[in-house]
C-alpha positions in Angstrom: -103.4 -19.7 43.2 -99.9 -18.8 44.4 -98.5 -19.4 47.9 -99.2 -15.8 49.0 -102.9 -16.8 49.2 -102.9 -19.1 51.5 -103.6 -17.4 55.3 -102.9 -19.5 58.2 -104.7 -19.9 61.4 -104.2 -17.1 64.3 -102.6 -14.6 61.2 -104.1 -11.6 59.9 -104.3 -11.7 56.0 -102.3 -9.0 54.1 -103.6 -6.4 52.2 -103.4 -7.1 48.4 -101.1 -5.1 46.4 -102.8 -2.0 44.4 -101.4 -2.7 40.9 -103.3 -2.4 37.7 -100.3 -3.8 35.6 -98.6 -6.1 37.5 -95.2 -7.4 35.6 -95.1 -11.0 33.9 -92.0 -13.1 33.9 -90.7 -14.0 30.5 -91.7 -17.4 30.7 -95.4 -16.4 31.8 -95.5 -14.4 28.6 -93.9 -17.1 26.4 -96.3 -19.5 27.4 -99.1 -17.5 26.9 -98.2 -16.9 23.5 -97.7 -20.4 22.9 -101.6 -21.2 24.1 -102.8 -18.5 21.9 -100.8 -19.7 18.6 -102.1 -23.2 19.7 -105.8 -22.5 20.3 -106.1 -20.2 17.1 -104.3 -22.0 14.6 -104.8 -25.3 16.1 -105.1 -26.8 12.3 -103.3 -25.4 9.3 -102.3 -26.5 6.0 -99.5 -24.6 4.1 -98.0 -24.7 0.8 -94.1 -24.1 0.4 -90.8 -24.9 -0.6 -88.4 -27.0 1.8 -85.3 -25.2 1.7 -83.2 -26.9 4.5 -83.5 -30.5 5.8 -81.9 -31.8 9.4 -82.4 -35.0 10.5 -81.7 -35.0 13.7 -80.0 -38.1 15.8 -83.2 -38.1 17.8 -85.2 -39.4 14.7 -86.7 -35.6 14.6 -86.8 -33.8 11.3 -86.4 -30.0 11.7 -87.1 -28.0 8.1 -87.7 -24.6 6.8 -90.8 -24.0 4.9 -90.9 -20.7 2.4 -92.3 -18.9 -0.6 -91.0 -16.0 -2.4 -91.9 -13.7 0.7 -91.6 -15.2 3.9 -90.4 -18.4 5.8 -91.7 -20.5 8.7 -89.5 -23.2 10.5 -91.2 -26.8 11.1 -90.7 -29.9 12.9 -91.6 -33.1 12.2 -91.4 -35.4 15.4 -90.0 -38.8 15.2 -93.5 -40.7 15.2 -94.8 -38.7 12.6 -91.8 -38.9 10.4 -92.1 -42.3 9.6 -95.6 -41.9 8.3 -95.2 -39.0 5.9 -96.5 -39.7 2.4 -93.2 -38.0 1.2 -89.9 -37.5 2.8 -88.7 -34.1 3.1 -85.8 -32.9 0.7 -84.3 -29.4 0.1 -86.0 -27.9 -3.0 -89.0 -30.0 -2.8 -92.6 -28.2 -3.0 -94.8 -29.9 -0.5 -98.6 -29.4 1.2 -98.4 -30.2 5.0 -100.6 -30.3 7.5 -100.5 -29.1 11.4 -100.7 -27.1 14.0 -98.8 -23.6 15.2 -96.7 -23.6 18.1 -94.0 -21.8 19.7 -90.5 -22.6 21.2 -90.4 -20.5 24.1 -86.7 -21.0 24.7 -86.3 -19.0 21.8 -89.5 -17.2 21.3 -89.6 -18.4 17.8 -92.9 -20.2 16.3 -92.9 -23.1 14.1 -95.4 -25.4 12.6 -95.8 -29.3 13.9 -95.9 -31.2 10.8 -98.1 -34.4 11.0 -98.8 -34.9 7.2 -96.7 -33.9 3.9 -97.5 -34.7 0.3 -95.6 -33.7 -2.8 -96.8 -30.3 -4.6 -94.2 -30.2 -7.4 -90.7 -29.3 -7.9 -89.8 -25.8 -6.1 -88.7 -23.0 -8.7 -85.1 -22.6 -7.3 -84.6 -26.6 -7.5 -85.7 -26.6 -11.0 -83.5 -23.9 -12.4 -80.8 -25.4 -10.6 -81.1 -28.8 -11.9 -81.4 -27.1 -15.6 -78.2 -25.2 -15.3 -76.7 -28.4 -13.5 -77.5 -30.6 -16.6 -76.1 -27.7 -18.7 -72.6 -27.6 -17.2 -72.4 -31.4 -16.9 -73.1 -31.9 -20.8 -70.2 -29.1 -21.5 -68.0 -31.6 -18.9 -67.6 -29.0 -16.3 -68.4 -32.0 -13.6 -65.5 -34.6 -15.5 -63.4 -35.9 -13.1 -60.6 -36.2 -15.5 -60.3 -32.4 -15.5 -60.0 -32.5 -11.7 -56.7 -31.0 -10.8 -54.7 -32.8 -8.0 -54.2 -31.0 -4.4 -50.6 -30.2 -3.7 -49.7 -32.3 -0.9 -47.1 -29.8 1.0 -48.7 -26.6 0.2 -46.4 -23.2 0.9 -49.3 -20.7 0.4 -52.9 -21.2 1.0 -55.6 -18.7 -0.3 -59.0 -18.5 1.3 -61.9 -16.7 -0.1 -64.6 -16.0 2.7 -65.7 -13.3 4.7 -63.3 -11.6 7.2 -65.6 -11.6 9.9 -67.2 -14.7 11.3 -66.5 -18.1 12.5 -65.4 -19.7 8.9 -62.1 -17.7 8.6 -61.5 -18.2 12.5 -62.0 -22.2 11.9 -59.8 -22.4 9.0 -56.8 -20.3 10.5 -56.6 -22.3 13.5 -56.9 -25.9 11.7 -54.2 -24.4 9.3 -52.2 -23.3 12.2 -52.2 -26.7 14.4 -52.0 -29.0 11.4 -49.4 -27.0 9.0 -48.2 -23.7 9.7 -47.9 -22.1 6.4 -48.7 -18.6 4.7 -52.6 -18.1 4.4 -53.6 -15.1 2.4 -57.5 -14.0 3.0 -59.3 -12.5 0.2 -62.2 -10.7 1.8 -65.5 -10.7 0.0 -69.3 -11.1 1.0 -70.8 -14.7 0.8 -74.2 -13.9 1.0 -76.6 -11.5 -1.4 -76.5 -10.3 -5.0 -72.9 -9.4 -5.0 -71.7 -12.4 -3.6 -71.1 -14.4 -6.8 -69.4 -11.4 -8.3 -67.2 -10.8 -5.3 -66.1 -14.8 -5.2 -65.7 -15.0 -9.0 -63.3 -11.7 -8.7 -61.4 -13.3 -6.0 -60.7 -16.6 -7.6 -59.5 -14.7 -10.7 -57.3 -12.4 -8.9 -55.6 -15.1 -7.2 -55.2 -17.2 -10.2 -53.7 -13.8 -12.2 -50.9 -13.4 -9.3 -47.4 -14.5 -10.4 -45.3 -17.2 -9.1 -42.5 -14.8 -8.3 -44.2 -11.9 -7.4 -44.7 -9.7 -4.0 -47.5 -11.4 -3.0 -46.9 -15.2 -4.1 -49.3 -17.2 -6.1 -51.6 -19.5 -3.5 -50.8 -23.3 -4.1 -54.4 -24.2 -3.6 -57.5 -22.1 -2.8 -60.6 -22.5 -0.7 -63.7 -20.7 -1.0 -65.5 -21.4 2.2 -68.8 -20.2 3.7 -70.5 -21.3 6.9 -74.2 -23.2 6.8 -77.9 -21.9 5.9 -80.6 -21.7 3.8 -80.8 -22.5 0.1 -81.4 -18.8 -0.3 -78.3 -17.8 1.5 -76.3 -20.1 -0.5 -77.9 -19.3 -3.9 -75.0 -17.1 -4.6 -72.9 -20.1 -5.0 -75.0 -21.6 -7.6 -74.4 -18.4 -10.1 -73.5 -19.8 -13.5 -70.6 -17.3 -14.2 -69.1 -18.3 -10.6 -69.2 -21.6 -11.4 -67.4 -21.1 -15.2 -64.7 -19.2 -13.4 -63.7 -21.8 -10.9 -63.6 -24.2 -13.5 -61.6 -22.3 -15.6 -58.7 -21.6 -12.8 -55.8 -23.1 -13.1 -55.1 -23.3 -9.5 -56.5 -26.0 -7.6 -59.6 -25.0 -5.8 -61.4 -26.9 -2.7 -65.4 -26.0 -2.4 -66.4 -25.6 1.5 -69.9 -23.7 1.3 -72.4 -24.8 4.2 -72.7 -27.9 6.2 -72.2 -31.5 4.7 -76.0 -31.7 3.9 -75.7 -28.4 1.7 -74.8 -28.8 -1.8 -74.1 -25.9 -4.2 -73.2 -25.8 -7.8 -69.3 -24.9 -7.1 -69.1 -28.1 -5.4 -69.5 -29.9 -8.7 -67.1 -27.9 -10.8 -64.3 -27.4 -8.1 -61.3 -29.9 -7.4 -62.4 -31.2 -4.2 -65.5 -30.7 -2.0 -65.0 -30.5 1.6 -68.2 -31.1 4.1 -67.1 -28.2 6.4 -64.7 -25.1 6.3 -62.7 -26.8 8.9 -62.7 -30.4 6.6 -61.3 -28.1 3.8 -58.3 -26.8 6.0 -57.7 -30.6 6.4 -58.0 -31.5 3.0 -55.7 -28.8 2.0 -53.0 -29.4 4.7 -50.7 -32.3 6.0 -50.4 -32.9 9.6 -46.9 -31.5 10.6 -46.8 -33.7 13.6 -47.5 -37.1 11.9 -45.0 -36.0 9.1 -42.4 -35.8 11.8 -43.2 -38.7 13.3 -43.1 -40.6 10.2 -39.8 -39.3 9.5 -38.7 -39.8 12.9 -39.8 -43.5 12.6 -37.9 -43.9 9.2 -34.9 -42.4 10.7 -35.4 -45.1 13.6 -35.9 -47.9 11.3 -32.9 -46.9 9.1 -30.6 -47.0 12.1 -32.0 -50.2 13.3 -31.5 -51.6 10.0 -27.7 -50.7 9.9 -27.5 -51.9 13.5 -28.7 -55.5 12.7 -26.4 -55.2 9.3 -23.6 -54.7 11.4 -24.5 -57.2 13.6 -24.9 -59.5 11.2 -21.6 -58.9 9.6 -20.1 -59.2 13.2 -21.7 -62.7 13.8 -20.3 -63.8 10.5 -16.9 -62.6 11.2 -17.2 -64.7 14.5 -18.4 -67.6 12.8 -15.5 -67.4 10.3 -12.9 -66.5 13.1 -13.6 -69.9 15.2 -12.4 -71.8 12.2 -8.7 -69.9 12.5 -6.3 -71.0 14.8 -5.6 -69.8 18.4 -2.6 -67.5 17.5 -2.3 -65.3 14.2 1.4 -66.6 14.1 0.2 -69.9 13.3 -1.1 -68.7 10.2 1.9 -67.5 8.9 4.3 -70.3 10.0 3.9 -72.6 7.0 4.2 -69.9 4.4 7.3 -68.3 6.6 9.2 -71.9 6.4 8.1 -72.2 2.6 9.8 -68.8 2.1 12.9 -69.3 4.2 13.4 -73.0 2.0 12.9 -71.1 -1.2 15.8 -68.1 0.0 18.1 -70.9 1.3 18.0 -72.3 -2.6 18.1 -69.3 -4.2 21.8 -68.5 -4.3 22.9 -71.9 -5.3 20.4 -72.1 -8.1 21.9 -68.5 -9.5 25.2 -70.1 -9.5 24.5 -73.2 -11.3 22.3 -70.7 -13.9 25.5 -68.8 -14.4 27.7 -72.0 -14.9 25.5 -73.2 -17.3 25.1 -70.3 -19.3 29.1 -70.1 -19.3 29.5 -73.7 -20.6 27.2 -72.8 -23.4 29.3 -69.9 -24.5 32.6 -71.7 -24.6 31.1 -74.3 -26.8 29.7 -71.5 -29.0 33.4 -69.7 -28.5 35.4 -72.9 -29.7 33.4 -73.1 -33.1 34.1 -69.5 -34.0 37.5 -69.2 -35.9 39.3 -67.5 -38.6 38.7 -70.6 -41.3 34.9 -70.2 -41.0 35.1 -66.4 -41.5 37.7 -66.7 -44.3 35.4 -69.3 -46.0 31.9 -67.3 -45.5 33.8 -64.3 -47.1 35.1 -66.3 -50.2 32.0 -67.6 -50.6 30.1 -63.9 -50.9 33.0 -62.6 -53.2 32.4 -65.7 -55.8 28.6 -64.5 -55.8 29.7 -60.9 -56.5 31.9 -62.2 -59.2 29.0 -63.8 -60.9 26.9 -61.0 -60.3 29.1 -58.7 -62.3 29.6 -60.9 -64.9 25.6 -61.1 -65.5 25.9 -57.0 -65.4 28.5 -56.9 -68.0 26.4 -58.6 -70.8 23.6 -55.8 -70.0 24.9 -53.4 -72.4 25.0 -55.1 -75.4 21.5 -56.8 -74.7 20.4 -53.0 -74.3 22.0 -52.0 -77.6 20.2 -54.9 -79.5 16.7 -53.9 -77.9 17.8 -50.2 -79.1 18.4 -51.5 -82.6 14.8 -53.6 -82.4 12.7 -50.2 -81.1 14.0 -47.9 -84.0 13.1 -50.7 -86.7 9.9 -50.9 -85.1 9.4 -46.7 -85.2 10.4 -46.7 -88.9 7.8 -49.4 -89.8 5.0 -47.5 -87.6 6.4 -44.2 -89.6 5.9 -45.6 -92.7 2.2 -46.6 -92.0 1.0 -43.5 -90.5 -2.1 -41.9 -92.2 -1.3 -38.5 -91.6 1.7 -39.0 -94.2 0.5 -41.0 -97.0 3.1 -42.9 -99.1 3.0 -42.8 -102.7 0.5 -44.6 -104.2 -2.0 -44.1 -101.4 -4.5 -41.2 -100.3 -6.1 -40.0 -97.2 -9.9 -39.6 -97.6 -11.4 -36.3 -95.6 -14.7 -34.8 -95.5 -15.3 -31.1 -96.0 -14.5 -30.2 -92.3 -11.2 -32.3 -92.6 -12.3 -35.2 -90.6 -11.0 -38.3 -92.0 -13.2 -41.1 -93.3 -12.0 -44.7 -93.0 -15.1 -46.7 -94.1 -17.3 -46.2 -97.3 -20.4 -46.3 -94.9 -19.3 -42.9 -93.9 -19.8 -41.2 -97.4 -23.1 -40.1 -99.1 -24.0 -39.6 -103.2 -23.0 -36.2 -103.7 -20.7 -35.4 -100.7 -17.6 -33.4 -101.3 -14.3 -34.9 -99.9 -10.7 -33.9 -100.1 -8.1 -36.8 -101.4 -4.5 -36.1 -99.7 -1.8 -37.3 -101.5 1.8 -37.4 -100.6 2.4 -34.2 -102.6 -0.8 -32.4 -102.2 -4.7 -32.6 -102.1 -7.4 -32.5 -104.4 -11.2 -32.3 -104.4 -13.6 -34.8 -105.2 -17.5 -35.5 -105.1 -19.1 -38.8 -104.3 -20.7 -39.9 -107.5 -23.6 -43.0 -107.2 -25.8 -44.4 -104.8 -23.5 -45.7 -101.7 -25.5 -48.7 -101.2 -25.2 -50.3 -104.7 -22.7 -52.8 -105.1 -19.8 -51.6 -107.2 -20.0 -52.9 -110.9 -18.1 -56.2 -111.6 -14.6 -55.5 -113.6 -14.5 -56.8 -117.2 -12.7 -60.2 -117.0 -9.8 -60.5 -119.3 -10.4 -62.3 -122.5 -8.2 -65.2 -122.2 -6.5 -66.3 -125.8 -7.1 -70.1 -126.7 -4.8 -72.4 -125.9 -2.9 -74.2 -129.3 -3.6 -77.9 -129.2 -1.5 -80.4 -130.2 -2.0 -82.2 -133.4 -3.6 -85.7 -133.2 -1.0 -88.5 -133.2 -3.3 -91.2 -133.8 -3.7 -94.3 -132.0 -0.6 -96.3 -131.5 -2.4 -99.7 -131.2 
């Protein structure tokens, strides 16, 4: 009963409003629907696939149950979460028991889950696991093929939807950390065409020439906000995963929130928990770099100052051992210089006098008689040499006579000019034959005599020994008559 139904003493009750359809507030309608749902569906048993799990800091678990045609939000209160038969995970097909209620603040209905049991892996999760295993076996997930992210990028490419909070967060984060050129390749990030457009954007960025009118990015960010498994399913496409793996430009994957995982997270070079985190991974902090440079500059200046101060201290320490006046340092050397200068004149004079005495001694030994005797000795040696040279013509004449005699003897022994009584043996080609071993039986030869040549032929075996010449018969010597014995 409302406050209007009360009537105070002494007052006349007001006439009730005549309205057959009084207006309701939004809260009244929302709570009426809530009571209706809880009364009608006080106990339900559902089977579906978990597509999104959010564990709140309070201990409550928020999730989504879906099948191929519909989805419903679910909540597990903190007291029931600890007693579940299976913990909720994305892609797990479960059977839950609970009651349907609504959330009046958003006018949405949900199921309050009391029990949960596994009903088998979801179809999407099973398909994703098979594809993930296939790409892992091909080595697309290996850490060795991951490219390093450049430390100081000049151009950053972003592949995402041109509208929404994602691109604004990335641009804002890059602008405040590392102001550089950002090229946005707009594309859809949800639905059937998303995978094709994102793959085309990756190939397009990768094909840009470094020195073209549109510069090639140093790093690429593929970004999308959070969502259910169905919303992010485009980023589990096999063609898109292979395109990202084959790109030569480093790629940072920033799809969904930290709890969301897609296939390109494994093939990309880095995975960021959020799009803002991807911007932080791709850029350094300019303020930090300036601070580091300033700090290094200050340290360099301080180090230089300390070095100069150290040298100044050492110089001062060395100066303490010096005399008070600089003139005292030069007094002793100057005195030695003056002494040496005063002795220099007399020393030169004595040196000249000593050389003069030596010259006079040598000049005393030089006279005409010494020269005449030397000339006379040289003349005697010349006469002796002339006498010896006078005997050389006679010696040469005797040597010439000996040489002529030897030439005549050599000419008499020349085989080309055989002497009487001798002949030269030649074969049919005119070659001289000097030994019997060079002849064979029946060979034609020439015998060259002093007065001409005659042909001949070898008769007999060359290896047979020559027949012995008959020895002349010696006549018997006459014997003396026997004289008899004298005794």
